[in-house]
N, C-alpha and C positions, 0 to 999 in steps of 0.2 A: 447374812444374818443366822442362816442353818448354822455356820461353822462356830459361830459366839455361843448361839443357844447351845449346842452340842459338847466345845468346852466348859461351860457353866454345868451341864449336868456330870461332866467326869469331874468335877470339884478343879476346874484350873482357871487360871486367870487369864482372860484374852486382854490383849495387848493393842492398840491399831495405831499405827505410826504413821504420818504423812497421809497423802491423800489430798483433794481439793476442799475445800472448805463448806462445800453442800453435801459432798459425801459423807464427812464427818456429821454434819448437822443430821444427815438422813440416817444415820447409825443412833444416834443419840435419842432423838425424838422420832415417834411418829409421824411424820411432813409428807409423806410419798404418799402418791395411789396406786395402789396395783390392782389394775384392771382384770387379770387374769387370763389377758387373750394373746396368744403371740404374734406380735407386730408385724406385718406384712404378710400373715399367712392367710390363705383362703377361705378361712372358716367365717361364718356370718355373724355379725355383731347381735348385742340385746334387741336392737330395734329393729333387724331384719334386714340389715343391708350388711355388703360385705365392707371389711372396713378398709381403709385407703391406708398406707403407711405413712408414718409422719413426714419423710421425706418428698414423697407425691403428692399431699396437701400445702407443704412450704413452696413448693412450685407455682401453686395458685397466684402467690401474692399475698401483703397484709391487707390490702383493700379488700379483696375479694375473700379471704379469710374471716375478716370483722363482719362483714356484711352476711354470711352466713353464722355468725359465732353469735350476732346479735338474735338471730331468730330462734337460736334455739337454748341461750344462756346468756341473756340482755344484762345478767349481773355482772357475769364475768368480762363481758364485752366491754363495760364501763370501767374497768379498773384496768384493762392492756390496752396499751397505744395501737393505734390500725396499722403500723408500720413492724411492729414485732409479730413476724411472720411465724417463728419459731413457737413463741408460747400460745399463741393462737392455736397454730395447730396441735398443740399439745391438748388444749383444752376442748377444741373439736374432736378428736382422736378419742377422749375419754368419753366425751359423750356419743360418740358411735362404737365403743367399745360394750358401755355400760346401760344405754338409755336414760341414764340420769344425768344432768347438768353436772360439769365439775364443781362451778361454785356450792352447790347443796353438800357435793361430796365434803369438799373443804371445810362448810360451816357444822358438819356433822363431827369431821375429826376434831375440829377445834373444842367442840363441843363437849367434849370426853372427857374425864375425870382425869383431872391433869394437866389437860390441855390449855393453852392459850392461844392468843391473836397469831402468834407465828405457826401453828400448827396443834398436833395432838400429845399425848403425853408421854413421857420418858419411855422407852422402849425395854430401857434393864433398870433395876434395882443398882442404887448407890455406884454410879459413874463417879470417874473423877479426870479432872482433865490435867493434864500438864504442858504448861505455856511457855516453851523455851524462848525467851525476848534478848536481846542485846541491846546496847548501845548504835544508835543509827549510824554515827560515822563507822564504827568497827563492823557494822550491818553491811554499808555501801562498799567499803574496801573489799569486805568479803565478797559480796556478790559480782565488784568488778574483776576480782581473780578468777572469780567461777567462769565468767565471761570469758577470759582470754586464755583459762585452760580451756574451754569447748574449741575455742576458734585454732589453737594447739594440735587438737586431737582432729581435725579436719571438719568444721563447720561449715567452713565456707564450701567444700567439696562435695558435702552431702545436700546443702540448700541448690548448687548450680543442679548437678543430678535430677533430685527431686525436681527442679523446675524444668531441666529439658524432656522427662519424662511423662509430667503430668500437667505442670503448670502451664507452658508454654503454647500450647493449643488452647486452653480455655482464654488468655489475655488474647489470642487472635480472634477468638470466636466473642470476644468481650462478654464472656460469662464469670470470670474471675472475680473473685468475691472473698474477701478476708475478713466476712463476718460470719461465716461458716466452715464448719468441718474441722479440717486439721490445720486450716490455713489460717484459723485464730490464735494459733497456737504464737508465742512471742520466739520473733526470728525471720517468720516469712515477710511480713509486710516492712520491715525495717531495712531490708535488702533487695526492696523492690527495682530502685533504679538502678542498683548495682548489677543485677539478673536479669536486666532487660535493655542495658545502655547499647547503645547502636554498635557494630562490629567498625566502623570507621573512628570511633571516640578515642583518642590520643591514650595510651598508658598512665598519664599522669591525670587524666581527668575521671578515667576509671578507678584511678586507686583512691581519690578524693572521695568517690560515691562508697568507696569500699569503708575506708575512716569513718564517712558521714551513717553508714551500715551499723557499723562496730558500735559508735556513741551510741545511737538509737536503740540499739538492743540493750546497751548499760543502761540505760533511762529507763527503757519500759520494764529492767526487770526490778531496778530500784523502786519504781511505781508501783508492781505488782505485789511486792513484798510490802511497801507501807499499806499498802488497799489491804491485804491479808490481816497485817494488825490489826486494821481498822474494825475488818470483821469481827474479829476476836472478842472486840471490845463493845462491840453493838450487840454480837449473838449472845454472848455471855455475861459481861460483867453490864450489861444496860439493859439486858432483856426483863421485859416487865411480866414477869413471873416468878413466884418461889419455886417453881419445879426446875433450877437450874443447877446442875454439878457443881461443887464447888472447884476452884480453876487456882491451881498453885504455880507460882512463877520459879522458874528456873535461869539464872543468868548464865549466858553461853558466851559473854563477850570475851572472855580467857579461856579457849577450849584446850588451852595446856595445862590446867586445873581441872579439866573434866570428873574427876572421880570427886573429888571434895563439894564443888558447887554443884553437880547436876546428880550421879549416878547415886551418891551416900545420901542425901536428902530425899530422892525420888523413893529409894527403897524403903527409909524408914517410914516416910509419910503410906506407903502401899500396907508395910507390915501393921503399921498402928490400925487404918482402916479396915484391913480385914481381921482384926482382934474385936473390932469395937469400939478403939481408943482414941483419944484427940491427939493428934500430930502435933510434935512442937513446934513443925513450922505452919504459919496461920497461912488459909487461902488469901487472896487479893480480893478487897471489899470492892463490892459494887460502887461502879461511881456514881451513882444516882442514875433512877430511872426514867430516862427520856421518854415522853408523851408519843404512840407510837403515829409514825408518820401515816396517815390515812390515803390510799390509792384511789382519791376521788379526779373525777374526770374534769379536765377545765380546757377552754377553748382560746385562745389567743387572737381574736379576729386581725389585731392589728399586725401582729407578725405570723397570720393565717400558720398556725401552729397548734398542735392537740399537746398538750400537759397534762402527764398523769402523775397524780402524786400531790399534797397540801405542799410538803416543803418544797418540791420542786419548782412549785406554781409560786410559791414567795421569792424563790431565788430567779426564775424567769423575769418576774416583775419588777426586780433590782436589776437584771443585766444591763449591759451597756446598748446590746443591739433592740431591746426593746422599748427601754428610754429613748435611744434616737429615733425608734418609729413614733413613739409619743409625742417628741417636738416636733417632726414633720407633721402629723395628724395637725398638733395646734397652729400650725404655721399655715396649713391652708383651710381651716377654719377661720382663723384672723383675714385671710385672702379673700376669702369667701364672703365673709361679713362686709369687707370691703367695696366688692363688687355690687352686693346685692344694695349699699348704700352707698352711692358715688358722691352725692350731695353733702351729705355728713361727713364723707372720707376727705371733701375738698373743703370744706371750714375747717378740718382738724389742720390738714395742712397749711390753709391761711392763718390760722392762728399759730403755728410753728414756725413759718417763716416771714420774717417782716418786710415789709414791702418800701423797697428803696426810692 
């Protein structure tokens, strides 16, 4: 943030390219909480204790962390899944560093002038967003070629080397977790079977696992790209707030015509905005603001699951697994009723089956 502010002071235009979705969002809006404490240090927190690092907290496991969070911040505990150790640890860390419940800090942030239900106000005045989009078939083809290029540059050798140096020991100790740290990156879990194949496996079987890993990697990459597009729509085009930067779409389906379809329009838009004029290119219209998904706590006794979020709860109730449990319970209840009233059940059978 300091670099951006410094560029503004020098009358320069900062341009942020790439980065993860949440990184971009944290630059645009005041959505992160800076406790001002060096995580993992030996300094004391505001409430008098020695702060534990987020990694140390996560080792305690979701249920124990959730129990602790309930004691200090029940509002935040109610909207976090008991097994989401990473987010729970973050909320506990905020409380230990500041002495203030995480939920209260978020509420204060959202209540600032220009804030909304997703976070605080915009950090900088008059930002704009360029969304480079393309037709999905062209995108899929480009992503597949990118994976092929990564493979030709030695991706398999890099994964094997990393596996032997770091991952093999963790697997033997049953401590491997593809949900945390660098192992969450696309590429590791897709080649798990190939990298852990037994030494006596035939070359043909090993090659099949490799091909399977390549296809899984391509699928995961395409799925992630679609997730990014969905995020842009939800965070910008459907955001329930008027305090949203304009989003200008630039078609990059055909990169051979980059200057005409991307560079020239982008420069024209920036020039107009800096002069306070209206660009000839119109921003993408909002797609109709949807009601915000409330992160309510739901407990499904049938499936023995905790569901966070009203939309997720609705989807769960329509899921095959849940409907299977509903039918299973109905059958059990019907059987119980028949056992409770055997005479009535016998009469029903007598009426249904004619005596010859």
